VMD Tcl script that builds the backbone (N, CA, C; Angstrom):
set m [mol new atoms 480]
animate dup $m
set s [atomselect $m all]
$s set {name element resname resid chain x y z} {
  {N N MET 1 A 0.827 -1.198 0.000}
  {CA C MET 1 A 0.000 0.000 0.000}
  {C C MET 1 A 0.868 1.259 0.000}
  {N N ASN 2 A 2.000 1.213 0.698}
  {CA C ASN 2 A 2.895 2.355 0.754}
  {C C ASN 2 A 3.511 2.649 -0.603}
  {N N ASP 3 A 3.874 1.589 -1.371}
  {CA C ASP 3 A 4.408 1.787 -2.719}
  {C C ASP 3 A 3.388 2.479 -3.604}
  {N N GLN 4 A 2.112 2.086 -3.436}
  {CA C GLN 4 A 1.050 2.691 -4.236}
  {C C GLN 4 A 0.944 4.176 -3.911}
  {N N HIS 5 A 1.018 4.511 -2.635}
  {CA C HIS 5 A 0.943 5.907 -2.220}
  {C C HIS 5 A 2.138 6.695 -2.758}
  {N N ASP 6 A 3.324 6.077 -2.755}
  {CA C ASP 6 A 4.534 6.743 -3.230}
  {C C ASP 6 A 4.450 7.093 -4.709}
  {N N TRP 7 A 4.020 6.154 -5.554}
  {CA C TRP 7 A 3.961 6.447 -6.983}
  {C C TRP 7 A 2.922 7.514 -7.272}
  {N N LYS 8 A 1.826 7.524 -6.514}
  {CA C LYS 8 A 0.791 8.542 -6.737}
  {C C LYS 8 A 1.322 9.930 -6.396}
  {N N GLU 9 A 2.021 10.032 -5.280}
  {CA C GLU 9 A 2.581 11.328 -4.887}
  {C C GLU 9 A 3.626 11.802 -5.889}
  {N N GLU 10 A 4.506 10.890 -6.288}
  {CA C GLU 10 A 5.548 11.251 -7.252}
  {C C GLU 10 A 4.935 11.636 -8.598}
  {N N ALA 11 A 3.963 10.861 -9.056}
  {CA C ALA 11 A 3.314 11.149 -10.337}
  {C C ALA 11 A 2.576 12.479 -10.272}
  {N N ALA 12 A 1.873 12.724 -9.169}
  {CA C ALA 12 A 1.150 13.986 -9.015}
  {C C ALA 12 A 2.115 15.164 -9.008}
  {N N SER 13 A 3.251 14.998 -8.355}
  {CA C SER 13 A 4.261 16.055 -8.309}
  {C C SER 13 A 4.833 16.332 -9.702}
  {N N LEU 14 A 5.133 15.277 -10.446}
  {CA C LEU 14 A 5.656 15.447 -11.808}
  {C C LEU 14 A 4.627 16.110 -12.718}
  {N N MET 15 A 3.371 15.705 -12.595}
  {CA C MET 15 A 2.311 16.306 -13.411}
  {C C MET 15 A 2.169 17.793 -13.082}
  {N N LYS 16 A 2.152 18.105 -11.796}
  {CA C LYS 16 A 2.023 19.502 -11.382}
  {C C LYS 16 A 3.184 20.326 -11.923}
  {N N GLY 17 A 4.401 19.776 -11.817}
  {CA C GLY 17 A 5.572 20.476 -12.341}
  {C C GLY 17 A 5.477 20.710 -13.837}
  {N N ALA 18 A 5.028 19.701 -14.561}
  {CA C ALA 18 A 4.905 19.827 -16.018}
  {C C ALA 18 A 3.864 20.873 -16.389}
  {N N LEU 19 A 2.753 20.898 -15.675}
  {CA C LEU 19 A 1.670 21.822 -16.016}
  {C C LEU 19 A 1.945 23.254 -15.576}
  {N N HIS 20 A 2.823 23.430 -14.615}
  {CA C HIS 20 A 3.156 24.778 -14.152}
  {C C HIS 20 A 4.482 25.282 -14.714}
  {N N ASP 21 A 5.124 24.473 -15.532}
  {CA C ASP 21 A 6.358 24.888 -16.190}
  {C C ASP 21 A 6.061 26.123 -17.040}
  {N N PRO 22 A 6.839 27.197 -16.908}
  {CA C PRO 22 A 6.524 28.428 -17.636}
  {C C PRO 22 A 6.521 28.260 -19.155}
  {N N VAL 23 A 7.359 27.399 -19.675}
  {CA C VAL 23 A 7.362 27.177 -21.125}
  {C C VAL 23 A 6.077 26.462 -21.534}
  {N N THR 24 A 5.676 25.462 -20.757}
  {CA C THR 24 A 4.421 24.762 -21.044}
  {C C THR 24 A 3.254 25.736 -21.013}
  {N N VAL 25 A 3.190 26.561 -19.983}
  {CA C VAL 25 A 2.104 27.535 -19.854}
  {C C VAL 25 A 2.095 28.483 -21.052}
  {N N GLY 26 A 3.270 28.980 -21.429}
  {CA C GLY 26 A 3.360 29.896 -22.566}
  {C C GLY 26 A 2.951 29.249 -23.872}
  {N N LEU 27 A 3.401 28.021 -24.094}
  {CA C LEU 27 A 3.057 27.328 -25.336}
  {C C LEU 27 A 1.588 26.928 -25.373}
  {N N LEU 28 A 1.028 26.580 -24.235}
  {CA C LEU 28 A -0.390 26.205 -24.199}
  {C C LEU 28 A -1.290 27.362 -24.613}
  {N N LYS 29 A -0.857 28.590 -24.329}
  {CA C LYS 29 A -1.663 29.755 -24.706}
  {C C LYS 29 A -1.881 29.827 -26.210}
  {N N ARG 30 A -0.906 29.367 -26.989}
  {CA C ARG 30 A -0.995 29.413 -28.450}
  {C C ARG 30 A -1.297 28.046 -29.066}
  {N N SER 31 A -1.447 27.058 -28.232}
  {CA C SER 31 A -1.680 25.696 -28.703}
  {C C SER 31 A -3.143 25.509 -29.097}
  {N N ASN 32 A -3.404 24.447 -29.856}
  {CA C ASN 32 A -4.795 24.118 -30.144}
  {C C ASN 32 A -5.316 23.074 -29.153}
  {N N LEU 33 A -4.613 22.912 -28.029}
  {CA C LEU 33 A -5.066 22.059 -26.936}
  {C C LEU 33 A -5.418 22.934 -25.741}
  {N N THR 34 A -6.471 22.540 -25.035}
  {CA C THR 34 A -6.748 23.195 -23.760}
  {C C THR 34 A -5.797 22.612 -22.717}
  {N N LYS 35 A -5.697 23.279 -21.587}
  {CA C LYS 35 A -4.849 22.764 -20.510}
  {C C LYS 35 A -5.338 21.376 -20.090}
  {N N THR 36 A -6.652 21.206 -20.003}
  {CA C THR 36 A -7.224 19.916 -19.608}
  {C C THR 36 A -6.906 18.839 -20.631}
  {N N GLN 37 A -7.006 19.177 -21.921}
  {CA C GLN 37 A -6.679 18.205 -22.963}
  {C C GLN 37 A -5.199 17.833 -22.907}
  {N N PHE 38 A -4.342 18.825 -22.720}
  {CA C PHE 38 A -2.908 18.549 -22.629}
  {C C PHE 38 A -2.614 17.655 -21.428}
  {N N GLU 39 A -3.201 17.981 -20.300}
  {CA C GLU 39 A -2.995 17.185 -19.095}
  {C C GLU 39 A -3.478 15.750 -19.310}
  {N N THR 40 A -4.621 15.595 -19.949}
  {CA C THR 40 A -5.191 14.267 -20.175}
  {C C THR 40 A -4.321 13.437 -21.102}
  {N N ILE 41 A -3.853 14.036 -22.192}
  {CA C ILE 41 A -3.014 13.270 -23.122}
  {C C ILE 41 A -1.652 12.985 -22.490}
  {N N LEU 42 A -1.176 13.885 -21.650}
  {CA C LEU 42 A 0.074 13.654 -20.926}
  {C C LEU 42 A -0.068 12.450 -19.987}
  {N N VAL 43 A -1.167 12.406 -19.254}
  {CA C VAL 43 A -1.422 11.268 -18.358}
  {C C VAL 43 A -1.543 9.982 -19.165}
  {N N ASP 44 A -2.265 10.040 -20.281}
  {CA C ASP 44 A -2.467 8.850 -21.106}
  {C C ASP 44 A -1.147 8.336 -21.679}
  {N N GLN 45 A -0.319 9.237 -22.174}
  {CA C GLN 45 A 0.911 8.832 -22.846}
  {C C GLN 45 A 2.065 8.547 -21.885}
  {N N LEU 46 A 2.135 9.287 -20.780}
  {CA C LEU 46 A 3.291 9.158 -19.886}
  {C C LEU 46 A 2.953 8.652 -18.493}
  {N N GLY 47 A 1.671 8.515 -18.192}
  {CA C GLY 47 A 1.261 8.115 -16.844}
  {C C GLY 47 A 1.881 6.816 -16.383}
  {N N SER 48 A 1.867 5.810 -17.237}
  {CA C SER 48 A 2.436 4.506 -16.862}
  {C C SER 48 A 3.938 4.605 -16.646}
  {N N GLU 49 A 4.593 5.411 -17.468}
  {CA C GLU 49 A 6.038 5.607 -17.316}
  {C C GLU 49 A 6.348 6.336 -16.007}
  {N N ILE 50 A 5.557 7.337 -15.700}
  {CA C ILE 50 A 5.749 8.095 -14.461}
  {C C ILE 50 A 5.517 7.201 -13.243}
  {N N ALA 51 A 4.485 6.360 -13.319}
  {CA C ALA 51 A 4.124 5.504 -12.188}
  {C C ALA 51 A 4.946 4.223 -12.124}
  {N N ASN 52 A 5.697 3.930 -13.173}
  {CA C ASN 52 A 6.462 2.683 -13.263}
  {C C ASN 52 A 5.571 1.451 -13.169}
  {N N LYS 53 A 4.365 1.575 -13.702}
  {CA C LYS 53 A 3.440 0.442 -13.750}
  {C C LYS 53 A 2.328 0.773 -14.735}
  {N N ALA 54 A 1.680 -0.264 -15.241}
  {CA C ALA 54 A 0.538 -0.049 -16.123}
  {C C ALA 54 A -0.596 0.554 -15.297}
  {N N LEU 55 A -1.214 1.601 -15.834}
  {CA C LEU 55 A -2.291 2.268 -15.111}
  {C C LEU 55 A -3.640 1.938 -15.738}
  {N N THR 56 A -4.625 1.795 -14.892}
  {CA C THR 56 A -5.994 1.659 -15.376}
  {C C THR 56 A -6.515 3.059 -15.689}
  {N N ARG 57 A -7.619 3.133 -16.426}
  {CA C ARG 57 A -8.225 4.443 -16.702}
  {C C ARG 57 A -8.625 5.122 -15.392}
  {N N GLU 58 A -9.096 4.344 -14.444}
  {CA C GLU 58 A -9.478 4.892 -13.141}
  {C C GLU 58 A -8.280 5.566 -12.470}
  {N N GLU 59 A -7.124 4.919 -12.508}
  {CA C GLU 59 A -5.917 5.507 -11.917}
  {C C GLU 59 A -5.489 6.747 -12.694}
  {N N MET 60 A -5.658 6.714 -14.013}
  {CA C MET 60 A -5.310 7.886 -14.822}
  {C C MET 60 A -6.178 9.078 -14.452}
  {N N THR 61 A -7.466 8.838 -14.204}
  {CA C THR 61 A -8.342 9.957 -13.843}
  {C C THR 61 A -7.888 10.605 -12.545}
  {N N ARG 62 A -7.308 9.808 -11.645}
  {CA C ARG 62 A -6.852 10.351 -10.362}
  {C C ARG 62 A -5.551 11.134 -10.484}
  {N N LEU 63 A -4.826 10.949 -11.589}
  {CA C LEU 63 A -3.592 11.716 -11.793}
  {C C LEU 63 A -3.868 13.122 -12.307}
  {N N ARG 64 A -5.054 13.335 -12.837}
  {CA C ARG 64 A -5.392 14.681 -13.289}
  {C C ARG 64 A -5.400 15.624 -12.096}
  {N N GLN 65 A -5.062 16.866 -12.323}
  {CA C GLN 65 A -4.885 17.835 -11.243}
  {C C GLN 65 A -6.182 18.484 -10.770}
  {N N THR 66 A -7.326 17.996 -11.232}
  {CA C THR 66 A -8.600 18.577 -10.815}
  {C C THR 66 A -8.910 18.176 -9.384}
  {N N ARG 67 A -9.600 19.042 -8.695}
  {CA C ARG 67 A -9.977 18.737 -7.310}
  {C C ARG 67 A -11.137 17.744 -7.282}
  {N N ALA 68 A -12.074 17.945 -8.178}
  {CA C ALA 68 A -13.241 17.063 -8.228}
  {C C ALA 68 A -12.882 15.762 -8.944}
  {N N LYS 69 A -13.494 14.694 -8.497}
  {CA C LYS 69 A -13.279 13.398 -9.142}
  {C C LYS 69 A -13.943 13.444 -10.515}
  {N N ILE 70 A -13.237 12.954 -11.518}
  {CA C ILE 70 A -13.824 12.906 -12.850}
  {C C ILE 70 A -14.087 11.450 -13.216}
  {N N SER 71 A -15.078 11.270 -14.045}
  {CA C SER 71 A -15.429 9.909 -14.450}
  {C C SER 71 A -14.489 9.434 -15.551}
  {N N ARG 72 A -14.450 8.120 -15.728}
  {CA C ARG 72 A -13.655 7.565 -16.829}
  {C C ARG 72 A -14.200 8.066 -18.160}
  {N N GLY 73 A -15.522 8.200 -18.247}
  {CA C GLY 73 A -16.140 8.689 -19.482}
  {C C GLY 73 A -15.680 10.100 -19.826}
  {N N ALA 74 A -15.645 10.980 -18.821}
  {CA C ALA 74 A -15.179 12.354 -19.050}
  {C C ALA 74 A -13.712 12.350 -19.452}
  {N N PHE 75 A -12.922 11.518 -18.787}
  {CA C PHE 75 A -11.502 11.397 -19.132}
  {C C PHE 75 A -11.361 10.947 -20.584}
  {N N ASN 76 A -12.109 9.917 -20.963}
  {CA C ASN 76 A -12.026 9.384 -22.327}
  {C C ASN 76 A -12.495 10.393 -23.368}
  {N N ARG 77 A -13.544 11.165 -23.062}
  {CA C ARG 77 A -14.014 12.199 -24.006}
  {C C ARG 77 A -12.947 13.280 -24.197}
  {N N THR 78 A -12.353 13.718 -23.098}
  {CA C THR 78 A -11.301 14.735 -23.185}
  {C C THR 78 A -10.099 14.190 -23.942}
  {N N LEU 79 A -9.760 12.937 -23.699}
  {CA C LEU 79 A -8.647 12.306 -24.405}
  {C C LEU 79 A -8.926 12.236 -25.903}
  {N N LYS 80 A -10.147 11.899 -26.272}
  {CA C LYS 80 A -10.514 11.837 -27.693}
  {C C LYS 80 A -10.388 13.222 -28.338}
  {N N GLN 81 A -10.849 14.262 -27.642}
  {CA C GLN 81 A -10.722 15.629 -28.161}
  {C C GLN 81 A -9.253 16.004 -28.332}
  {N N ALA 82 A -8.432 15.672 -27.351}
  {CA C ALA 82 A -7.001 15.988 -27.421}
  {C C ALA 82 A -6.352 15.261 -28.588}
  {N N ARG 83 A -6.657 13.984 -28.741}
  {CA C ARG 83 A -6.072 13.214 -29.845}
  {C C ARG 83 A -6.504 13.773 -31.195}
  {N N THR 84 A -7.750 14.197 -31.303}
  {CA C THR 84 A -8.234 14.800 -32.549}
  {C C THR 84 A -7.466 16.084 -32.849}
  {N N ASN 85 A -7.260 16.916 -31.834}
  {CA C ASN 85 A -6.521 18.168 -32.026}
  {C C ASN 85 A -5.057 17.910 -32.381}
  {N N VAL 86 A -4.439 16.942 -31.730}
  {CA C VAL 86 A -3.043 16.603 -32.040}
  {C C VAL 86 A -2.950 16.052 -33.457}
  {N N SER 87 A -3.874 15.196 -33.824}
  {CA C SER 87 A -3.885 14.640 -35.179}
  {C C SER 87 A -4.007 15.757 -36.214}
  {N N GLY 88 A -4.877 16.724 -35.947}
  {CA C GLY 88 A -5.018 17.857 -36.858}
  {C C GLY 88 A -3.733 18.655 -36.972}
  {N N ALA 89 A -3.054 18.863 -35.846}
  {CA C ALA 89 A -1.789 19.606 -35.860}
  {C C ALA 89 A -0.723 18.847 -36.643}
  {N N VAL 90 A -0.647 17.540 -36.449}
  {CA C VAL 90 A 0.335 16.723 -37.169}
  {C C VAL 90 A 0.044 16.757 -38.667}
  {N N HIS 91 A -1.225 16.635 -39.024}
  {CA C HIS 91 A -1.577 16.680 -40.444}
  {C C HIS 91 A -1.284 18.057 -41.047}
  {N N THR 92 A -1.447 19.099 -40.262}
  {CA C THR 92 A -1.101 20.441 -40.737}
  {C C THR 92 A 0.393 20.540 -41.012}
  {N N ILE 93 A 1.214 20.021 -40.113}
  {CA C ILE 93 A 2.669 20.026 -40.317}
  {C C ILE 93 A 3.026 19.222 -41.559}
  {N N LEU 94 A 2.404 18.050 -41.711}
  {CA C LEU 94 A 2.662 17.227 -42.900}
  {C C LEU 94 A 2.268 17.971 -44.176}
  {N N LEU 95 A 1.127 18.641 -44.139}
  {CA C LEU 95 A 0.666 19.403 -45.301}
  {C C LEU 95 A 1.630 20.542 -45.629}
  {N N LEU 96 A 2.073 21.261 -44.612}
  {CA C LEU 96 A 3.031 22.349 -44.838}
  {C C LEU 96 A 4.336 21.815 -45.415}
  {N N GLY 97 A 4.787 20.679 -44.899}
  {CA C GLY 97 A 6.003 20.063 -45.435}
  {C C GLY 97 A 5.812 19.618 -46.869}
  {N N TYR 98 A 4.706 18.967 -47.150}
  {CA C TYR 98 A 4.415 18.486 -48.498}
  {C C TYR 98 A 4.318 19.654 -49.485}
  {N N GLY 99 A 3.737 20.744 -49.025}
  {CA C GLY 99 A 3.596 21.919 -49.882}
  {C C GLY 99 A 4.855 22.763 -49.963}
  {N N GLY 100 A 5.912 22.348 -49.293}
  {CA C GLY 100 A 7.167 23.085 -49.331}
  {C C GLY 100 A 7.174 24.328 -48.461}
  {N N LEU 101 A 6.190 24.452 -47.588}
  {CA C LEU 101 A 6.080 25.666 -46.782}
  {C C LEU 101 A 6.884 25.628 -45.488}
  {N N LEU 102 A 7.341 24.453 -45.085}
  {CA C LEU 102 A 8.146 24.403 -43.860}
  {C C LEU 102 A 9.477 25.118 -44.038}
  {N N GLU 103 A 9.922 25.222 -45.279}
  {CA C GLU 103 A 11.165 25.940 -45.549}
  {C C GLU 103 A 10.909 27.435 -45.750}
  {N N SER 104 A 9.657 27.836 -45.658}
  {CA C SER 104 A 9.275 29.230 -45.856}
  {C C SER 104 A 9.928 30.124 -44.806}
  {N N PRO 105 A 10.405 31.307 -45.221}
  {CA C PRO 105 A 11.009 32.232 -44.254}
  {C C PRO 105 A 10.059 32.618 -43.117}
  {N N SER 106 A 8.755 32.618 -43.376}
  {CA C SER 106 A 7.821 32.997 -42.311}
  {C C SER 106 A 7.723 31.935 -41.224}
  {N N LEU 107 A 8.055 30.687 -41.542}
  {CA C LEU 107 A 8.016 29.624 -40.537}
  {C C LEU 107 A 9.387 29.344 -39.924}
  {N N ALA 108 A 10.428 29.878 -40.520}
  {CA C ALA 108 A 11.792 29.636 -40.027}
  {C C ALA 108 A 11.958 29.993 -38.549}
  {N N PRO 109 A 11.382 31.110 -38.072}
  {CA C PRO 109 A 11.543 31.412 -36.644}
  {C C PRO 109 A 10.965 30.330 -35.730}
  {N N PHE 110 A 9.900 29.660 -36.173}
  {CA C PHE 110 A 9.307 28.606 -35.350}
  {C C PHE 110 A 10.167 27.355 -35.342}
  {N N VAL 111 A 10.725 27.030 -36.491}
  {CA C VAL 111 A 11.621 25.883 -36.564}
  {C C VAL 111 A 12.829 26.143 -35.665}
  {N N GLU 112 A 13.358 27.360 -35.746}
  {CA C GLU 112 A 14.500 27.737 -34.905}
  {C C GLU 112 A 14.119 27.719 -33.425}
  {N N ALA 113 A 12.947 28.248 -33.108}
  {CA C ALA 113 A 12.509 28.286 -31.709}
  {C C ALA 113 A 12.310 26.883 -31.151}
  {N N SER 114 A 11.754 25.987 -31.947}
  {CA C SER 114 A 11.549 24.625 -31.446}
  {C C SER 114 A 12.885 23.927 -31.219}
  {N N GLU 115 A 13.840 24.198 -32.082}
  {CA C GLU 115 A 15.175 23.613 -31.908}
  {C C GLU 115 A 15.838 24.175 -30.647}
  {N N ARG 116 A 15.698 25.492 -30.440}
  {CA C ARG 116 A 16.239 26.112 -29.228}
  {C C ARG 116 A 15.601 25.520 -27.976}
  {N N LEU 117 A 14.290 25.327 -28.027}
  {CA C LEU 117 A 13.588 24.734 -26.888}
  {C C LEU 117 A 14.161 23.367 -26.549}
  {N N ARG 118 A 14.300 22.550 -27.562}
  {CA C ARG 118 A 14.770 21.182 -27.363}
  {C C ARG 118 A 16.172 21.168 -26.764}
  {N N ILE 119 A 17.054 21.973 -27.306}
  {CA C ILE 119 A 18.454 21.984 -26.865}
  {C C ILE 119 A 18.616 22.635 -25.495}
  {N N GLN 120 A 17.949 23.752 -25.290}
  {CA C GLN 120 A 18.214 24.549 -24.097}
  {C C GLN 120 A 17.449 24.131 -22.850}
  {N N MET 121 A 16.342 23.428 -22.987}
  {CA C MET 121 A 15.534 23.157 -21.804}
  {C C MET 121 A 16.248 22.294 -20.767}
  {N N SER 122 A 17.041 21.335 -21.186}
  {CA C SER 122 A 17.749 20.534 -20.176}
  {C C SER 122 A 18.769 21.398 -19.439}
  {N N GLN 123 A 19.433 22.282 -20.173}
  {CA C GLN 123 A 20.383 23.192 -19.535}
  {C C GLN 123 A 19.653 24.168 -18.614}
  {N N LEU 124 A 18.508 24.648 -19.061}
  {CA C LEU 124 A 17.747 25.597 -18.256}
  {C C LEU 124 A 17.206 24.955 -16.984}
  {N N ARG 125 A 16.822 23.692 -17.071}
  {CA C ARG 125 A 16.313 23.016 -15.873}
  {C C ARG 125 A 17.401 22.896 -14.809}
  {N N THR 126 A 18.632 22.672 -15.230}
  {CA C THR 126 A 19.748 22.642 -14.284}
  {C C THR 126 A 19.921 24.023 -13.661}
  {N N LEU 127 A 19.823 25.048 -14.482}
  {CA C LEU 127 A 19.954 26.422 -14.008}
  {C C LEU 127 A 18.827 26.786 -13.044}
  {N N ALA 128 A 17.649 26.206 -13.238}
  {CA C ALA 128 A 16.511 26.507 -12.371}
  {C C ALA 128 A 16.849 26.234 -10.913}
  {N N ALA 129 A 17.578 25.172 -10.668}
  {CA C ALA 129 A 17.956 24.841 -9.295}
  {C C ALA 129 A 19.085 25.739 -8.796}
  {N N ASP 130 A 20.024 26.076 -9.684}
  {CA C ASP 130 A 21.197 26.854 -9.293}
  {C C ASP 130 A 20.929 28.353 -9.203}
  {N N ASP 131 A 20.142 28.884 -10.132}
  {CA C ASP 131 A 19.921 30.328 -10.208}
  {C C ASP 131 A 18.501 30.612 -10.707}
  {N N PRO 132 A 17.492 30.476 -9.839}
  {CA C PRO 132 A 16.101 30.658 -10.263}
  {C C PRO 132 A 15.804 31.989 -10.963}
  {N N PRO 133 A 16.355 33.130 -10.508}
  {CA C PRO 133 A 16.062 34.378 -11.222}
  {C C PRO 133 A 16.585 34.371 -12.665}
  {N N GLU 134 A 17.768 33.834 -12.871}
  {CA C GLU 134 A 18.332 33.765 -14.221}
  {C C GLU 134 A 17.507 32.812 -15.085}
  {N N TYR 135 A 17.073 31.700 -14.502}
  {CA C TYR 135 A 16.216 30.747 -15.211}
  {C C TYR 135 A 14.945 31.451 -15.678}
  {N N SER 136 A 14.306 32.177 -14.769}
  {CA C SER 136 A 13.070 32.887 -15.113}
  {C C SER 136 A 13.303 33.885 -16.237}
  {N N LYS 137 A 14.418 34.594 -16.169}
  {CA C LYS 137 A 14.747 35.582 -17.196}
  {C C LYS 137 A 14.936 34.916 -18.562}
  {N N LEU 138 A 15.659 33.812 -18.601}
  {CA C LEU 138 A 15.906 33.113 -19.865}
  {C C LEU 138 A 14.636 32.498 -20.439}
  {N N VAL 139 A 13.798 31.932 -19.579}
  {CA C VAL 139 A 12.532 31.362 -20.049}
  {C C VAL 139 A 11.640 32.468 -20.597}
  {N N GLU 140 A 11.592 33.600 -19.903}
  {CA C GLU 140 A 10.785 34.728 -20.376}
  {C C GLU 140 A 11.274 35.206 -21.741}
  {N N GLN 141 A 12.583 35.275 -21.941}
  {CA C GLN 141 A 13.133 35.684 -23.231}
  {C C GLN 141 A 12.771 34.680 -24.318}
  {N N LEU 142 A 12.815 33.417 -23.990}
  {CA C LEU 142 A 12.438 32.376 -24.937}
  {C C LEU 142 A 10.982 32.540 -25.362}
  {N N LEU 143 A 10.106 32.818 -24.401}
  {CA C LEU 143 A 8.687 33.016 -24.715}
  {C C LEU 143 A 8.470 34.285 -25.533}
  {N N VAL 144 A 9.228 35.332 -25.242}
  {CA C VAL 144 A 9.150 36.566 -26.038}
  {C C VAL 144 A 9.575 36.286 -27.476}
  {N N ASP 145 A 10.642 35.515 -27.651}
  {CA C ASP 145 A 11.105 35.163 -28.998}
  {C C ASP 145 A 10.040 34.380 -29.759}
  {N N ILE 146 A 9.379 33.461 -29.077}
  {CA C ILE 146 A 8.309 32.688 -29.721}
  {C C ILE 146 A 7.156 33.611 -30.098}
  {N N GLU 147 A 6.812 34.533 -29.216}
  {CA C GLU 147 A 5.729 35.478 -29.496}
  {C C GLU 147 A 6.081 36.382 -30.680}
  {N N ARG 148 A 7.335 36.816 -30.762}
  {CA C ARG 148 A 7.780 37.619 -31.915}
  {C C ARG 148 A 7.643 36.834 -33.211}
  {N N ALA 149 A 8.022 35.566 -33.153}
  {CA C ALA 149 A 7.899 34.716 -34.338}
  {C C ALA 149 A 6.435 34.585 -34.739}
  {N N PHE 150 A 5.565 34.442 -33.759}
  {CA C PHE 150 A 4.133 34.355 -34.036}
  {C C PHE 150 A 3.633 35.653 -34.680}
  {N N ASP 151 A 4.034 36.788 -34.106}
  {CA C ASP 151 A 3.638 38.079 -34.671}
  {C C ASP 151 A 4.138 38.236 -36.101}
  {N N ALA 152 A 5.359 37.806 -36.366}
  {CA C ALA 152 A 5.914 37.891 -37.719}
  {C C ALA 152 A 5.125 37.013 -38.682}
  {N N LEU 153 A 4.719 35.836 -38.232}
  {CA C LEU 153 A 3.935 34.938 -39.079}
  {C C LEU 153 A 2.605 35.575 -39.455}
  {N N HIS 154 A 2.013 36.282 -38.518}
  {CA C HIS 154 A 0.734 36.933 -38.773}
  {C C HIS 154 A 0.888 38.305 -39.424}
  {N N GLY 155 A 2.114 38.673 -39.758}
  {CA C GLY 155 A 2.351 39.913 -40.479}
  {C C GLY 155 A 2.292 41.154 -39.627}
  {N N ARG 156 A 2.258 41.010 -38.307}
  {CA C ARG 156 A 2.148 42.192 -37.452}
  {C C ARG 156 A 3.380 43.069 -37.546}
  {N N GLU 157 A 4.573 42.462 -37.575}
  {CA C GLU 157 A 5.796 43.262 -37.691}
  {C C GLU 157 A 5.944 43.793 -39.109}
  {N N ARG 158 A 5.586 42.976 -40.071}
  {CA C ARG 158 A 5.740 43.327 -41.470}
  {C C ARG 158 A 4.777 44.448 -41.865}
  {N N ASP 159 A 3.558 44.440 -41.286}
  {CA C ASP 159 A 2.521 45.373 -41.698}
  {C C ASP 159 A 2.576 46.708 -40.969}
  {N N THR 160 A 3.405 46.832 -39.934}
  {CA C THR 160 A 3.417 48.094 -39.188}
  {C C THR 160 A 4.524 49.000 -39.650}
}
mol reanalyze $m
mol bondsrecalc $m
mol representation Tube
mol addrep $m
């Protein structure tokens, strides 16, 4: 019983950390997923890995950060919505690639930003423990850069 309690606490802590990560919060604002959908797909895809055991849907519902108990049906509906949105995003990327638009100068800042995110986040997480103010500053700059890229894509910088 104690092992069960330990994995739940650890999993809940990891989920909370992931959902409150400033980069996650910033990206979710522009994502086509709601916070609930992101949390649900995260639990579905990584819950068993986090818990180091196969999880039932009932256990997955308990990993969600909501205070109220949710039903398996609600969890499954939210998961279906999240998967539909992710599938649409993947198909959009495939379409842009097929149409030769991924090499477009207007999308280059996003490709660069995603590469920066991938490379720098492990380094930034180490910095978070050593120098929290510097970590916050660097994450904020990263989010500003992403927002600038978004504005450029929508022609806001070009049109002013």
